[in-house]
C-alpha positions in Angstrom: -14.2 4.5 -78.7 -12.4 4.7 -75.4 -12.7 8.6 -75.3 -11.2 9.7 -71.9 -9.1 6.8 -70.8 -6.5 9.6 -69.5 -8.3 12.8 -67.5 -8.1 16.4 -68.7 -7.9 18.6 -65.6 -5.8 21.6 -65.6 -2.9 22.0 -63.8 -4.4 24.0 -60.8 -7.4 21.7 -60.4 -4.7 18.6 -60.0 -2.4 20.7 -57.6 -5.2 21.4 -55.2 -6.2 17.3 -55.3 -2.6 17.0 -54.9 -2.7 19.2 -51.6 -5.5 17.4 -50.2 -4.3 14.5 -50.7 -0.7 15.5 -48.7 -3.0 16.7 -45.9 -4.5 13.6 -45.9 -1.6 11.3 -45.7 -0.3 13.8 -43.3 -2.8 12.8 -40.6 -2.7 9.4 -41.8 0.9 9.5 -40.3 -0.3 11.3 -37.2 -3.0 8.4 -36.1 -0.2 6.7 -36.5 2.1 7.9 -34.3 -1.2 8.9 -31.9 -1.7 4.7 -31.9 2.2 4.3 -31.2 1.5 6.7 -28.5 -1.2 5.0 -27.0 -3.2 8.6 -27.2 -6.9 8.5 -25.9 -9.1 6.4 -28.6 -11.7 8.7 -28.8 -9.6 11.7 -29.9 -8.3 8.8 -32.0 -11.7 8.4 -33.8 -12.0 12.1 -34.2 -8.8 11.9 -35.8 -10.3 9.2 -38.3 -13.6 10.8 -38.7 -11.7 14.6 -40.2 -9.5 12.3 -43.0 -13.1 10.6 -43.8 -14.8 13.5 -44.5 -11.2 15.0 -46.2 -11.8 11.7 -48.5 -14.7 12.3 -49.1 -14.5 16.2 -50.2 -11.8 15.0 -52.6 -13.6 12.2 -53.8 -16.6 14.9 -54.6 -13.8 17.5 -56.2 -13.0 14.9 -58.7 -16.9 13.0 -59.6 -17.4 16.8 -60.2 -14.2 17.5 -62.4 -15.5 13.8 -64.0 -18.9 14.9 -65.0 -17.8 18.3 -66.8 -14.9 17.2 -68.6 -14.6 13.5 -69.1 -18.2 12.3 -69.3 -19.3 15.8 -70.9 -17.0 15.1 -73.7 -17.8 11.7 -74.1 -21.3 12.5 -74.3 -20.6 15.3 -77.1 -18.9 12.8 -79.3 -22.1 10.0 -79.0 -20.7 7.6 -76.2 -23.5 7.6 -74.5 -22.2 4.5 -72.6 -20.3 6.7 -70.2 -23.9 7.3 -68.6 -24.2 4.1 -66.9 -20.0 4.1 -66.3 -20.9 6.9 -64.1 -24.3 6.0 -62.8 -22.1 2.3 -61.9 -19.3 4.2 -60.5 -21.8 7.1 -58.1 -23.4 3.5 -57.3 -20.3 2.0 -55.3 -19.6 5.6 -54.2 -22.8 5.2 -51.7 -22.4 1.9 -50.3 
């Protein structure tokens, strides 16, 4: 049984993720403009570092939400193979 193939997050949780992603999208557009305007490379690299950090924050929040909802619910239903799926996901995240 594929118990949790749709996320079951609150509207508040989703709004927070979307807010964060919109900010990241704006930062990416800003970097594009910086490149077009020949801004000093170090300044651009610092912006990229900020974006990577922001994406890591989104990833961490989503992983936590996933564990608290999808993974928890599947384990309650006896679908323990979700632990292996989670392990693979974390392994990919750490590469």
